[in-house]
N, CA, C and O atoms as a Tinker XYZ file with bonds, in Angstrom:
   524  protein
     1  N      0.806000   -1.449000    0.121000    73     2
     2  CA     0.168000   -0.005000   -0.244000    64     1     3
     3  C      0.465000    1.539000   -0.231000    63     2     4     5
     4  O      1.015000    1.799000    0.839000    81     3
     5  N      0.356000    2.354000   -0.793000    73     3     6
     6  CA     1.325000    3.456000   -0.702000    64     5     7
     7  C      1.166000    4.378000    0.468000    63     6     8     9
     8  O      0.179000    4.271000    1.196000    81     7
     9  N      1.960000    5.152000    0.652000    73     7    10
    10  CA     2.123000    6.367000    1.834000    64     9    11
    11  C      1.583000    7.356000    0.821000    63    10    12    13
    12  O      1.938000    7.446000   -0.354000    81    11
    13  N      0.443000    8.267000    1.605000    73    11    14
    14  CA     0.490000    9.668000    0.835000    64    13    15
    15  C      0.457000   10.864000    2.072000    63    14    16    17
    16  O      0.062000   10.713000    3.228000    81    15
    17  N      0.897000   11.852000    1.559000    73    15    18
    18  CA     1.282000   13.169000    2.094000    64    17    19
    19  C      0.385000   14.136000    1.964000    63    18    20    21
    20  O      0.136000   14.676000    0.887000    81    19
    21  N     -0.303000   14.492000    3.337000    73    19    22
    22  CA    -0.971000   15.467000    3.078000    64    21    23
    23  C     -0.301000   16.696000    4.002000    63    22    24    25
    24  O      0.499000   16.624000    4.935000    81    23
    25  N     -0.979000   17.912000    3.338000    73    23    26
    26  CA    -0.214000   19.325000    4.343000    64    25    27
    27  C     -1.859000   20.234000    4.658000    63    26    28    29
    28  O     -2.677000   20.579000    3.805000    81    27
    29  N     -1.925000   20.423000    6.118000    73    27    30
    30  CA    -3.255000   21.117000    6.689000    64    29    31
    31  C     -2.866000   22.622000    6.327000    63    30    32    33
    32  O     -1.913000   23.361000    6.570000    81    31
    33  N     -4.168000   22.723000    5.567000    73    31    34
    34  CA    -4.274000   24.467000    5.152000    64    33    35
    35  C     -4.096000   25.214000    6.096000    63    34    36    37
    36  O     -3.403000   26.190000    5.803000    81    35
    37  N     -4.555000   25.150000    7.486000    73    35    38
    38  CA    -4.520000   26.260000    8.438000    64    37    39
    39  C     -3.357000   26.033000    9.519000    63    38    40    41
    40  O     -3.150000   26.984000   10.273000    81    39
    41  N     -2.467000   24.723000    9.703000    73    39    42
    42  CA    -1.754000   24.652000   10.603000    64    41    43
    43  C     -0.297000   24.481000    9.863000    63    42    44    45
    44  O      0.803000   24.568000   10.408000    81    43
    45  N     -0.553000   24.237000    8.593000    73    43    46
    46  CA     0.938000   23.691000    7.785000    64    45    47
    47  C      1.529000   22.475000    8.375000    63    46    48    49
    48  O      2.738000   22.348000    8.182000    81    47
    49  N      0.879000   21.467000    9.117000    73    47    50
    50  CA     1.562000   20.537000    9.500000    64    49    51
    51  C      1.538000   19.581000    8.575000    63    50    52    53
    52  O      0.608000   19.748000    7.785000    81    51
    53  N      2.289000   18.511000    8.330000    73    51    54
    54  CA     2.426000   17.661000    7.134000    64    53    55
    55  C      1.944000   16.466000    8.140000    63    54    56    57
    56  O      2.167000   16.362000    9.346000    81    55
    57  N      1.164000   15.537000    7.211000    73    55    58
    58  CA     0.578000   14.099000    7.844000    64    57    59
    59  C      0.786000   13.204000    6.672000    63    58    60    61
    60  O      0.551000   13.429000    5.484000    81    59
    61  N      1.279000   12.135000    7.252000    73    59    62
    62  CA     1.406000   10.590000    6.132000    64    61    63
    63  C      0.241000    9.685000    6.334000    63    62    64    65
    64  O     -0.153000    9.654000    7.500000    81    63
    65  N     -0.297000    9.067000    5.631000    73    63    66
    66  CA    -1.413000    8.300000    5.770000    64    65    67
    67  C     -1.307000    6.947000    4.840000    63    66    68    69
    68  O     -1.755000    7.017000    3.696000    81    67
    69  N     -0.761000    5.792000    5.276000    73    67    70
    70  CA    -1.006000    4.539000    4.634000    64    69    71
    71  C     -2.383000    4.182000    4.037000    63    70    72    73
    72  O     -3.323000    3.783000    4.725000    81    71
    73  N     -2.426000    4.350000    2.753000    73    71    74
    74  CA    -3.884000    4.197000    2.235000    64    73    75
    75  C     -3.690000    3.325000    0.901000    63    74    76    77
    76  O     -2.782000    3.263000    0.072000    81    75
    77  N     -5.077000    2.599000    1.061000    73    75    78
    78  CA    -5.114000    1.761000   -0.523000    64    77    79
    79  C     -5.349000    2.908000   -1.570000    63    78    80    81
    80  O     -5.701000    4.059000   -1.312000    81    79
    81  N     -5.077000    2.347000   -2.843000    73    79    82
    82  CA    -5.323000    2.953000   -4.012000    64    81    83
    83  C     -6.760000    3.550000   -4.161000    63    82    84    85
    84  O     -6.955000    4.718000   -4.497000    81    83
    85  N     -7.708000    2.689000   -3.896000    73    83    86
    86  CA    -9.177000    3.142000   -3.995000    64    85    87
    87  C     -9.754000    4.050000   -2.942000    63    86    88    89
    88  O    -10.893000    4.515000   -2.980000    81    87
    89  N     -8.803000    4.273000   -1.938000    73    87    90
    90  CA    -9.438000    4.868000   -0.668000    64    89    91
    91  C     -9.738000    6.104000   -1.243000    63    90    92    93
    92  O     -9.238000    6.458000   -2.311000    81    91
    93  N    -10.819000    7.036000   -0.361000    73    91    94
    94  CA   -10.764000    8.570000   -0.483000    64    93    95
    95  C     -9.772000    9.352000    0.248000    63    94    96    97
    96  O     -9.328000    8.997000    1.339000    81    95
    97  N     -9.445000   10.362000   -0.328000    73    95    98
    98  CA    -8.180000   10.999000    0.491000    64    97    99
    99  C     -8.809000   11.595000    1.682000    63    98   100   101
   100  O    -10.033000   11.717000    1.746000    81    99
   101  N     -7.926000   12.016000    2.742000    73    99   102
   102  CA    -7.994000   12.445000    4.049000    64   101   103
   103  C     -8.299000   13.994000    3.997000    63   102   104   105
   104  O     -7.589000   14.774000    3.362000    81   103
   105  N     -9.488000   14.397000    4.765000    73   103   106
   106  CA   -10.051000   15.573000    4.306000    64   105   107
   107  C     -9.984000   16.519000    5.641000    63   106   108   109
   108  O    -10.131000   17.734000    5.510000    81   107
   109  N     -9.771000   15.968000    6.858000    73   107   110
   110  CA    -9.541000   16.705000    7.829000    64   109   111
   111  C     -8.268000   16.567000    8.938000    63   110   112   113
   112  O     -8.027000   15.558000    9.599000    81   111
   113  N     -7.769000   17.412000    8.960000    73   111   114
   114  CA    -6.339000   17.637000    9.916000    64   113   115
   115  C     -6.457000   17.088000   11.320000    63   114   116   117
   116  O     -7.128000   17.598000   12.217000    81   115
   117  N     -5.641000   15.860000   11.415000    73   115   118
   118  CA    -5.576000   14.796000   12.896000    64   117   119
   119  C     -5.356000   16.053000   13.972000    63   118   120   121
   120  O     -6.104000   16.224000   14.935000    81   119
   121  N     -4.280000   16.858000   13.678000    73   119   122
   122  CA    -3.798000   17.900000   14.716000    64   121   123
   123  C     -4.834000   18.949000   15.071000    63   122   124   125
   124  O     -5.238000   19.031000   16.231000    81   123
   125  N     -5.333000   19.851000   14.000000    73   123   126
   126  CA    -5.968000   20.848000   14.675000    64   125   127
   127  C     -7.647000   21.016000   14.030000    63   126   128   129
   128  O     -8.546000   21.805000   14.322000    81   127
   129  N     -7.576000   19.993000   13.132000    73   127   130
   130  CA    -9.318000   19.833000   12.409000    64   129   131
   131  C     -9.657000   20.529000   11.418000    63   130   132   133
   132  O    -10.812000   20.562000   10.995000    81   131
   133  N     -8.456000   21.329000   10.804000    73   131   134
   134  CA    -8.457000   22.141000    9.615000    64   133   135
   135  C     -8.858000   21.220000    8.181000    63   134   136   137
   136  O     -9.542000   20.196000    8.166000    81   135
   137  N     -8.329000   21.789000    7.199000    73   135   138
   138  CA    -8.710000   21.098000    5.827000    64   137   139
   139  C     -7.483000   20.796000    5.528000    63   138   140   141
   140  O     -6.514000   21.494000    5.830000    81   139
   141  N     -7.420000   19.270000    4.642000    73   139   142
   142  CA    -6.257000   19.043000    4.442000    64   141   143
   143  C     -6.184000   18.874000    2.882000    63   142   144   145
   144  O     -7.173000   18.620000    2.195000    81   143
   145  N     -5.030000   19.025000    2.439000    73   143   146
   146  CA    -4.561000   18.827000    0.857000    64   145   147
   147  C     -3.784000   17.956000    0.880000    63   146   148   149
   148  O     -3.094000   17.682000    1.862000    81   147
   149  N     -3.754000   17.192000   -0.523000    73   147   150
   150  CA    -3.171000   16.144000   -1.007000    64   149   151
   151  C     -1.501000   16.844000   -1.179000    63   150   152   153
   152  O     -1.559000   17.990000   -1.626000    81   151
   153  N     -0.449000   16.484000   -0.977000    73   151   154
   154  CA     0.957000   16.840000   -1.441000    64   153   155
   155  C      1.462000   16.094000   -2.416000    63   154   156   157
   156  O      0.779000   15.110000   -2.703000    81   155
   157  N      2.530000   16.265000   -3.070000    73   155   158
   158  CA     2.893000   15.569000   -4.225000    64   157   159
   159  C      4.376000   15.292000   -3.028000    63   158   160   161
   160  O      4.744000   16.172000   -2.250000    81   159
   161  N      5.058000   13.875000   -3.130000    73   159   162
   162  CA     6.141000   13.501000   -2.751000    64   161   163
   163  C      6.733000   12.374000   -3.076000    63   162   164   165
   164  O      6.001000   11.645000   -3.745000    81   163
   165  N      7.843000   11.928000   -2.845000    73   163   166
   166  CA     8.916000   10.947000   -3.711000    64   165   167
   167  C      8.408000   10.034000   -3.173000    63   166   168   169
   168  O      7.950000   10.148000   -2.036000    81   167
   169  N      8.361000    8.805000   -3.921000    73   167   170
   170  CA     7.894000    7.641000   -3.457000    64   169   171
   171  C      8.860000    7.014000   -2.798000    63   170   172   173
   172  O     10.021000    7.374000   -2.993000    81   171
   173  N      8.528000    5.792000   -1.747000    73   171   174
   174  CA     9.375000    5.686000   -1.026000    64   173   175
   175  C      9.265000    4.079000   -1.570000    63   174   176   177
   176  O      8.174000    3.519000   -1.465000    81   175
   177  N     10.352000    3.393000   -2.119000    73   175   178
   178  CA    10.624000    2.141000   -2.845000    64   177   179
   179  C     11.771000    1.427000   -2.278000    63   178   180   181
   180  O     12.843000    2.020000   -2.162000    81   179
   181  N     11.622000    0.025000   -1.860000    73   179   182
   182  CA    12.631000   -0.773000   -1.459000    64   181   183
   183  C     12.584000   -1.681000   -2.237000    63   182   184   185
   184  O     11.524000   -2.115000   -2.688000    81   183
   185  N     13.730000   -2.128000   -2.532000    73   183   186
   186  CA    13.813000   -3.626000   -3.433000    64   185   187
   187  C     13.909000   -4.809000   -2.489000    63   186   188   189
   188  O     14.736000   -4.715000   -1.583000    81   187
   189  N     13.255000   -5.789000   -2.569000    73   187   190
   190  CA    13.462000   -6.747000   -1.504000    64   189   191
   191  C     13.740000   -7.851000   -2.323000    63   190   192   193
   192  O     13.366000   -7.816000   -3.495000    81   191
   193  N     14.456000   -9.014000   -1.801000    73   191   194
   194  CA    14.265000  -10.484000   -2.387000    64   193   195
   195  C     15.367000  -10.697000   -3.082000    63   194   196   197
   196  O     16.231000   -9.851000   -2.852000    81   195
   197  N     15.762000  -11.782000   -4.102000    73   195   198
   198  CA    16.860000  -12.073000   -4.796000    64   197   199
   199  C     16.499000  -11.647000   -6.293000    63   198   200   201
   200  O     15.344000  -11.336000   -6.585000    81   199
   201  N     17.328000  -11.645000   -7.041000    73   199   202
   202  CA    17.451000  -11.424000   -8.412000    64   201   203
   203  C     17.714000  -10.019000   -8.912000    63   202   204   205
   204  O     17.463000   -9.591000  -10.038000    81   203
   205  N     18.320000   -9.299000   -7.785000    73   203   206
   206  CA    18.932000   -8.036000   -8.089000    64   205   207
   207  C     19.998000   -7.907000   -8.415000    63   206   208   209
   208  O     20.837000   -8.537000   -7.771000    81   207
   209  N     20.376000   -7.201000   -9.341000    73   207   210
   210  CA    21.977000   -7.301000   -9.646000    64   209   211
   211  C     23.176000   -6.912000   -8.469000    63   210   212   213
   212  O     24.341000   -7.304000   -8.529000    81   211
   213  N     22.770000   -6.303000   -7.708000    73   211   214
   214  CA    23.389000   -5.915000   -6.745000    64   213   215
   215  C     23.668000   -7.489000   -5.928000    63   214   216   217
   216  O     24.845000   -7.847000   -5.894000    81   215
   217  N     23.056000   -8.031000   -5.550000    73   215   218
   218  CA    22.829000   -9.040000   -4.575000    64   217   219
   219  C     23.542000  -10.179000   -5.680000    63   218   220   221
   220  O     24.620000  -10.585000   -5.247000    81   219
   221  N     23.153000  -10.767000   -7.009000    73   219   222
   222  CA    23.391000  -11.921000   -7.755000    64   221   223
   223  C     24.666000  -11.407000   -8.361000    63   222   224   225
   224  O     25.583000  -12.227000   -8.412000    81   223
   225  N     24.909000  -10.125000   -8.860000    73   223   226
   226  CA    26.158000  -10.517000   -9.865000    64   225   227
   227  C     27.130000   -9.149000   -9.587000    63   226   228   229
   228  O     27.884000   -8.786000  -10.490000    81   227
   229  N     27.090000   -8.551000   -8.550000    73   227   230
   230  CA    28.025000   -7.511000   -7.924000    64   229   231
   231  C     29.491000   -8.122000   -7.457000    63   230   232   233
   232  O     30.528000   -7.507000   -7.708000    81   231
   233  N     29.484000   -9.163000   -6.880000    73   231   234
   234  CA    30.325000   -9.739000   -6.256000    64   233   235
   235  C     31.800000  -10.190000   -7.665000    63   234   236   237
   236  O     32.870000   -9.621000   -7.879000    81   235
   237  N     31.163000  -11.412000   -8.333000    73   235   238
   238  CA    32.075000  -11.660000   -9.016000    64   237   239
   239  C     32.539000  -10.424000  -10.208000    63   238   240   241
   240  O     33.708000  -10.080000  -10.385000    81   239
   241  N     31.592000   -9.975000  -10.806000    73   239   242
   242  CA    31.414000   -8.957000  -12.452000    64   241   243
   243  C     32.112000   -7.672000  -11.570000    63   242   244   245
   244  O     33.039000   -7.075000  -12.117000    81   243
   245  N     31.718000   -7.283000  -10.344000    73   243   246
   246  CA    32.084000   -6.022000   -9.874000    64   245   247
   247  C     33.373000   -5.781000   -9.462000    63   246   248   249
   248  O     33.871000   -4.678000   -9.237000    81   247
   249  N     34.028000   -7.147000   -9.351000    73   247   250
   250  CA    35.403000   -6.474000   -8.494000    64   249   251
   251  C     36.167000   -6.566000   -9.837000    63   250   252   253
   252  O     37.248000   -5.998000   -9.992000    81   251
   253  N     35.644000   -7.205000  -10.679000    73   251   254
   254  CA    36.541000   -7.384000  -12.319000    64   253   255
   255  C     36.096000   -6.051000  -13.030000    63   254   256   257
   256  O     36.961000   -5.533000  -13.736000    81   255
   257  N     34.982000   -5.475000  -12.956000    73   255   258
   258  CA    34.994000   -3.797000  -13.567000    64   257   259
   259  C     35.485000   -2.933000  -12.892000    63   258   260   261
   260  O     35.837000   -1.860000  -13.382000    81   259
   261  N     35.633000   -3.286000  -11.366000    73   259   262
   262  CA    36.326000   -2.146000  -10.639000    64   261   263
   263  C     37.567000   -2.222000  -10.775000    63   262   264   265
   264  O     38.276000   -1.293000  -10.387000    81   263
   265  N     38.121000   -3.396000  -11.380000    73   263   266
   266  CA    39.966000   -3.381000  -11.459000    64   265   267
   267  C     40.244000   -2.918000  -12.709000    63   266   268   269
   268  O     41.243000   -2.217000  -12.870000    81   267
   269  N     39.434000   -3.227000  -13.740000    73   267   270
   270  CA    39.468000   -2.499000  -15.041000    64   269   271
   271  C     39.447000   -1.042000  -15.103000    63   270   272   273
   272  O     40.156000   -0.275000  -15.754000    81   271
   273  N     38.374000   -0.789000  -14.196000    73   271   274
   274  CA    38.314000    1.014000  -14.077000    64   273   275
   275  C     39.357000    1.592000  -13.648000    63   274   276   277
   276  O     39.846000    2.620000  -14.115000    81   275
   277  N     39.766000    0.936000  -12.703000    73   275   278
   278  CA    40.993000    1.351000  -11.932000    64   277   279
   279  C     42.337000    1.419000  -12.643000    63   278   280   281
   280  O     43.102000    2.372000  -12.493000    81   279
   281  N     42.592000    0.385000  -13.415000    73   279   282
   282  CA    43.988000    0.560000  -14.227000    64   281   283
   283  C     43.544000    1.344000  -15.701000    63   282   284   285
   284  O     44.511000    1.663000  -16.392000    81   283
   285  N     41.997000    1.736000  -16.329000    73   283   286
   286  CA    42.137000    2.719000  -17.226000    64   285   287
   287  C     42.046000    4.041000  -16.506000    63   286   288   289
   288  O     42.179000    4.954000  -17.322000    81   287
   289  N     41.813000    4.609000  -14.902000    73   287   290
   290  CA    42.096000    5.616000  -14.285000    64   289   291
   291  C     43.501000    5.792000  -14.479000    63   290   292   293
   292  O     43.998000    6.853000  -14.858000    81   291
   293  N     44.180000    4.682000  -14.202000    73   291   294
   294  CA    45.789000    4.807000  -13.703000    64   293   295
   295  C     46.629000    5.281000  -15.341000    63   294   296   297
   296  O     47.616000    5.982000  -15.563000    81   295
   297  N     45.924000    4.709000  -16.029000    73   295   298
   298  CA    46.767000    4.739000  -17.761000    64   297   299
   299  C     46.148000    6.379000  -17.751000    63   298   300   301
   300  O     46.887000    7.351000  -17.909000    81   299
   301  N     45.104000    6.450000  -17.600000    73   299   302
   302  CA    44.515000    8.096000  -17.965000    64   301   303
   303  C     45.277000    9.094000  -17.352000    63   302   304   305
   304  O     45.523000   10.177000  -17.883000    81   303
   305  N     45.711000    8.698000  -16.083000    73   303   306
   306  CA    46.374000    9.856000  -15.139000    64   305   307
   307  C     47.865000   10.061000  -15.631000    63   306   308   309
   308  O     48.461000   11.134000  -15.733000    81   307
   309  N     48.475000    8.404000  -15.999000    73   307   310
   310  CA    49.552000    8.334000  -16.540000    64   309   311
   311  C     49.800000    9.210000  -17.808000    63   310   312   313
   312  O     50.866000    9.804000  -17.964000    81   311
   313  N     48.871000    9.262000  -18.624000    73   311   314
   314  CA    48.901000    9.862000  -20.102000    64   313   315
   315  C     49.098000   11.267000  -19.832000    63   314   316   317
   316  O     50.007000   11.974000  -20.266000    81   315
   317  N     47.866000   11.693000  -18.841000    73   315   318
   318  CA    47.876000   13.104000  -18.441000    64   317   319
   319  C     49.162000   13.980000  -17.949000    63   318   320   321
   320  O     49.499000   15.157000  -18.076000    81   319
   321  N     49.710000   12.834000  -17.330000    73   319   322
   322  CA    51.401000   13.540000  -16.568000    64   321   323
   323  C     52.062000   13.578000  -17.856000    63   322   324   325
   324  O     52.716000   14.612000  -17.985000    81   323
   325  N     52.113000   12.803000  -18.848000    73   323   326
   326  CA    53.315000   12.697000  -19.724000    64   325   327
   327  C     52.715000   14.049000  -20.602000    63   326   328   329
   328  O     53.491000   14.880000  -21.076000    81   327
   329  N     51.654000   14.121000  -20.708000    73   327   330
   330  CA    51.101000   15.295000  -21.696000    64   329   331
   331  C     51.403000   16.508000  -21.055000    63   330   332   333
   332  O     51.516000   17.497000  -21.779000    81   331
   333  N     51.606000   16.673000  -19.446000    73   331   334
   334  CA    51.749000   17.726000  -19.106000    64   333   335
   335  C     53.325000   18.046000  -19.454000    63   334   336   337
   336  O     53.808000   19.058000  -19.962000    81   335
   337  N     53.957000   16.839000  -19.007000    73   335   338
   338  CA    55.509000   17.079000  -19.132000    64   337   339
   339  C     56.018000   17.649000  -20.367000    63   338   340   341
   340  O     56.845000   18.553000  -20.491000    81   339
   341  N     55.304000   16.881000  -21.409000    73   339   342
   342  CA    55.534000   17.070000  -23.074000    64   341   343
   343  C     55.389000   18.410000  -23.339000    63   342   344   345
   344  O     56.185000   18.947000  -24.109000    81   343
   345  N     54.196000   19.251000  -22.650000    73   343   346
   346  CA    53.574000   20.662000  -22.962000    64   345   347
   347  C     54.995000   21.235000  -22.256000    63   346   348   349
   348  O     55.644000   21.993000  -22.976000    81   347
   349  N     55.457000   20.991000  -21.120000    73   347   350
   350  CA    56.201000   21.848000  -20.277000    64   349   351
   351  C     57.579000   21.957000  -21.115000    63   350   352   353
   352  O     58.230000   22.997000  -21.216000    81   351
   353  N     57.893000   20.807000  -21.657000    73   351   354
   354  CA    59.257000   20.380000  -22.435000    64   353   355
   355  C     59.259000   21.294000  -23.528000    63   354   356   357
   356  O     60.270000   21.961000  -23.748000    81   355
   357  N     58.306000   21.392000  -24.190000    73   355   358
   358  CA    57.786000   21.984000  -25.115000    64   357   359
   359  C     58.256000   23.525000  -25.283000    63   358   360   361
   360  O     58.905000   24.172000  -26.104000    81   359
   361  N     57.498000   23.791000  -23.917000    73   359   362
   362  CA    57.307000   25.123000  -23.862000    64   361   363
   363  C     58.965000   25.470000  -23.516000    63   362   364   365
   364  O     59.444000   26.413000  -24.146000    81   363
   365  N     59.667000   24.897000  -22.748000    73   363   366
   366  CA    60.712000   25.052000  -22.506000    64   365   367
   367  C     62.044000   25.241000  -23.515000    63   366   368   369
   368  O     63.109000   25.849000  -23.407000    81   367
   369  N     61.481000   24.473000  -24.465000    73   367   370
   370  CA    62.642000   24.425000  -25.469000    64   369   371
   371  C     62.011000   25.459000  -26.783000    63   370   372   373
   372  O     62.824000   25.580000  -27.699000    81   371
   373  N     60.961000   26.051000  -26.943000    73   371   374
   374  CA    60.513000   26.742000  -27.763000    64   373   375
   375  C     61.289000   28.262000  -27.103000    63   374   376   377
   376  O     61.861000   29.075000  -27.829000    81   375
   377  N     61.150000   28.406000  -25.580000    73   375   378
   378  CA    61.827000   29.443000  -24.985000    64   377   379
   379  C     63.327000   29.617000  -25.669000    63   378   380   381
   380  O     63.839000   30.527000  -26.320000    81   379
   381  N     63.924000   27.961000  -25.093000    73   379   382
   382  CA    65.375000   28.232000  -24.949000    64   381   383
   383  C     65.613000   28.770000  -26.641000    63   382   384   385
   384  O     66.423000   29.672000  -26.852000    81   383
   385  N     64.919000   28.201000  -27.672000    73   383   386
   386  CA    65.158000   28.379000  -29.242000    64   385   387
   387  C     65.068000   30.074000  -29.631000    63   386   388   389
   388  O     65.677000   30.694000  -30.503000    81   387
   389  N     64.178000   30.497000  -28.744000    73   387   390
   390  CA    63.990000   31.991000  -28.453000    64   389   391
   391  C     65.362000   32.781000  -28.117000    63   390   392   393
   392  O     65.884000   33.647000  -28.819000    81   391
   393  N     65.796000   32.309000  -26.953000    73   391   394
   394  CA    67.092000   32.836000  -26.325000    64   393   395
   395  C     68.121000   32.714000  -27.200000    63   394   396   397
   396  O     69.022000   33.553000  -27.186000    81   395
   397  N     68.138000   31.444000  -28.257000    73   395   398
   398  CA    69.348000   31.157000  -28.816000    64   397   399
   399  C     69.525000   32.120000  -30.375000    63   398   400   401
   400  O     70.592000   32.322000  -30.955000    81   399
   401  N     68.104000   32.625000  -30.820000    73   399   402
   402  CA    67.838000   33.005000  -31.457000    64   401   403
   403  C     68.406000   34.748000  -31.438000    63   402   404   405
   404  O     69.199000   35.175000  -32.277000    81   403
   405  N     67.813000   35.608000  -30.302000    73   403   406
   406  CA    68.323000   36.423000  -30.095000    64   405   407
   407  C     69.584000   36.889000  -29.483000    63   406   408   409
   408  O     69.906000   38.057000  -29.262000    81   407
   409  N     70.414000   35.548000  -29.182000    73   407   410
   410  CA    71.833000   35.838000  -28.811000    64   409   411
   411  C     72.293000   35.835000  -30.009000    63   410   412   413
   412  O     72.858000   36.918000  -30.162000    81   411
   413  N     72.390000   35.008000  -31.263000    73   411   414
   414  CA    72.980000   34.983000  -32.471000    64   413   415
   415  C     72.770000   36.359000  -33.078000    63   414   416   417
   416  O     73.757000   36.849000  -33.626000    81   415
   417  N     71.508000   37.147000  -33.068000    73   415   418
   418  CA    70.987000   38.098000  -33.697000    64   417   419
   419  C     72.105000   39.126000  -32.971000    63   418   420   421
   420  O     72.751000   39.953000  -33.615000    81   419
   421  N     72.180000   38.996000  -32.017000    73   419   422
   422  CA    73.100000   40.338000  -31.240000    64   421   423
   423  C     74.297000   40.190000  -31.489000    63   422   424   425
   424  O     74.931000   41.214000  -31.741000    81   423
   425  N     75.067000   38.772000  -31.504000    73   423   426
   426  CA    76.112000   38.587000  -32.188000    64   425   427
   427  C     76.406000   38.907000  -33.183000    63   426   428   429
   428  O     77.522000   39.426000  -33.230000    81   427
   429  N     75.647000   38.803000  -34.484000    73   427   430
   430  CA    75.672000   39.093000  -35.747000    64   429   431
   431  C     75.620000   40.843000  -36.202000    63   430   432   433
   432  O     76.313000   41.386000  -37.063000    81   431
   433  N     74.635000   41.439000  -35.375000    73   431   434
   434  CA    74.993000   43.193000  -35.214000    64   433   435
   435  C     76.270000   43.635000  -34.329000    63   434   436   437
   436  O     76.819000   44.717000  -34.533000    81   435
   437  N     76.688000   42.780000  -33.383000    73   435   438
   438  CA    78.192000   43.004000  -33.199000    64   437   439
   439  C     79.156000   42.972000  -33.955000    63   438   440   441
   440  O     79.781000   44.000000  -34.217000    81   439
   441  N     79.433000   41.933000  -34.397000    73   439   442
   442  CA    80.163000   41.869000  -35.910000    64   441   443
   443  C     80.156000   42.832000  -36.859000    63   442   444   445
   444  O     81.117000   43.399000  -37.379000    81   443
   445  N     78.773000   43.000000  -37.080000    73   443   446
   446  CA    78.755000   43.863000  -38.359000    64   445   447
   447  C     79.357000   45.086000  -38.167000    63   446   448   449
   448  O     80.107000   45.594000  -39.001000    81   447
   449  N     78.941000   45.802000  -36.647000    73   447   450
   450  CA    79.386000   46.946000  -36.250000    64   449   451
   451  C     80.918000   47.067000  -36.104000    63   450   452   453
   452  O     81.529000   48.101000  -36.377000    81   451
   453  N     81.517000   45.882000  -35.634000    73   451   454
   454  CA    83.020000   46.079000  -35.631000    64   453   455
   455  C     83.409000   46.157000  -36.819000    63   454   456   457
   456  O     84.212000   47.070000  -37.009000    81   455
   457  N     83.041000   45.300000  -38.049000    73   455   458
   458  CA    83.232000   45.284000  -39.287000    64   457   459
   459  C     83.524000   46.467000  -40.072000    63   458   460   461
   460  O     84.457000   46.736000  -40.829000    81   459
   461  N     82.274000   47.244000  -39.624000    73   459   462
   462  CA    82.386000   48.219000  -40.137000    64   461   463
   463  C     83.040000   49.471000  -39.580000    63   462   464   465
   464  O     82.887000   50.463000  -40.292000    81   463
   465  N     83.732000   49.641000  -38.469000    73   463   466
   466  CA    84.680000   50.402000  -37.693000    64   465   467
   467  C     85.744000   50.094000  -38.248000    63   466   468   469
   468  O     86.559000   51.006000  -38.386000    81   467
   469  N     86.071000   48.858000  -38.704000    73   467   470
   470  CA    87.298000   48.444000  -39.402000    64   469   471
   471  C     87.419000   48.926000  -40.790000    63   470   472   473
   472  O     88.505000   49.433000  -41.073000    81   471
   473  N     86.730000   48.883000  -41.497000    73   471   474
   474  CA    86.468000   49.157000  -42.921000    64   473   475
   475  C     86.566000   50.628000  -43.075000    63   474   476   477
   476  O     86.941000   50.988000  -44.191000    81   475
   477  N     86.316000   51.555000  -42.217000    73   475   478
   478  CA    86.310000   52.939000  -42.669000    64   477   479
   479  C     88.010000   53.271000  -42.514000    63   478   480   481
   480  O     88.914000   52.839000  -41.799000    81   479
   481  N     87.901000   54.192000  -43.503000    73   479   482
   482  CA    89.301000   54.649000  -43.846000    64   481   483
   483  C     89.758000   55.635000  -42.852000    63   482   484   485
   484  O     89.341000   56.789000  -42.759000    81   483
   485  N     90.791000   54.990000  -42.004000    73   483   486
   486  CA    91.510000   55.763000  -41.341000    64   485   487
   487  C     91.513000   57.596000  -41.478000    63   486   488   489
   488  O     92.252000   57.976000  -42.386000    81   487
   489  N     91.013000   58.387000  -40.939000    73   487   490
   490  CA    91.047000   59.668000  -41.370000    64   489   491
   491  C     92.506000   60.316000  -40.974000    63   490   492   493
   492  O     92.892000   60.201000  -39.811000    81   491
   493  N     93.244000   60.940000  -41.865000    73   491   494
   494  CA    94.189000   61.621000  -41.073000    64   493   495
   495  C     94.081000   62.822000  -40.503000    63   494   496   497
   496  O     93.246000   63.603000  -40.959000    81   495
   497  N     94.966000   63.232000  -39.311000    73   495   498
   498  CA    94.407000   63.986000  -38.205000    64   497   499
   499  C     94.721000   65.441000  -38.953000    63   498   500   501
   500  O     95.540000   65.855000  -39.773000    81   499
   501  N     93.621000   65.966000  -38.215000    73   499   502
   502  CA    93.142000   67.265000  -39.138000    64   501   503
   503  C     94.206000   68.663000  -38.734000    63   502   504   505
   504  O     94.355000   68.925000  -37.540000    81   503
   505  N     94.798000   69.379000  -39.620000    73   503   506
   506  CA    96.255000   70.037000  -39.498000    64   505   507
   507  C     95.184000   71.328000  -38.910000    63   506   508   509
   508  O     94.248000   71.908000  -39.460000    81   507
   509  N     95.758000   71.456000  -37.640000    73   507   510
   510  CA    95.474000   72.832000  -36.904000    64   509   511
   511  C     96.057000   74.016000  -37.688000    63   510   512   513
   512  O     97.266000   73.875000  -37.871000    81   511
   513  N     95.621000   74.971000  -38.124000    73   511   514
   514  CA    96.011000   76.055000  -38.376000    64   513   515
   515  C     97.360000   76.730000  -37.410000    63   514   516   517
   516  O     97.362000   76.706000  -36.180000    81   515
   517  N     98.355000   77.257000  -38.169000    73   515   518
   518  CA    99.076000   77.701000  -37.031000    64   517   519
   519  C     99.215000   79.196000  -37.041000    63   518   520   521
   520  O     99.156000   79.901000  -38.049000    81   519
   521  N     99.387000   79.558000  -35.933000    73   519   522
   522  CA    98.981000   80.989000  -35.794000    64   521   523
   523  C     99.451000   82.171000  -35.173000    63   522   524
   524  O     98.816000   83.220000  -35.282000    81   523
């Protein structure tokens, strides 16, 4: 038999009643004598007896599935760690390459500046007017 829930319109108290499906709903509040209104509530369901998955199959297959799931999660975490490491190594490699290229550019510029100074004709000392 289902359990029905009622709410009193005057005192706002909840009342539960075990009734058959065909019975008429309650109309009078047992606490104050006010008018009752049927309320919606979640049904209370209990699975009893054999034949349910938890009772019959969870032991053998459930353990195997949990082991497989644990192995999958371990592999997934290892892959994630490897990808994190590879991302970090890629970023560090890119940073190193950028540093190397900057240093090479600076070295080239300094070499060009030195060559330009050497290639300039040596100017003769200016003659100061005597006087």
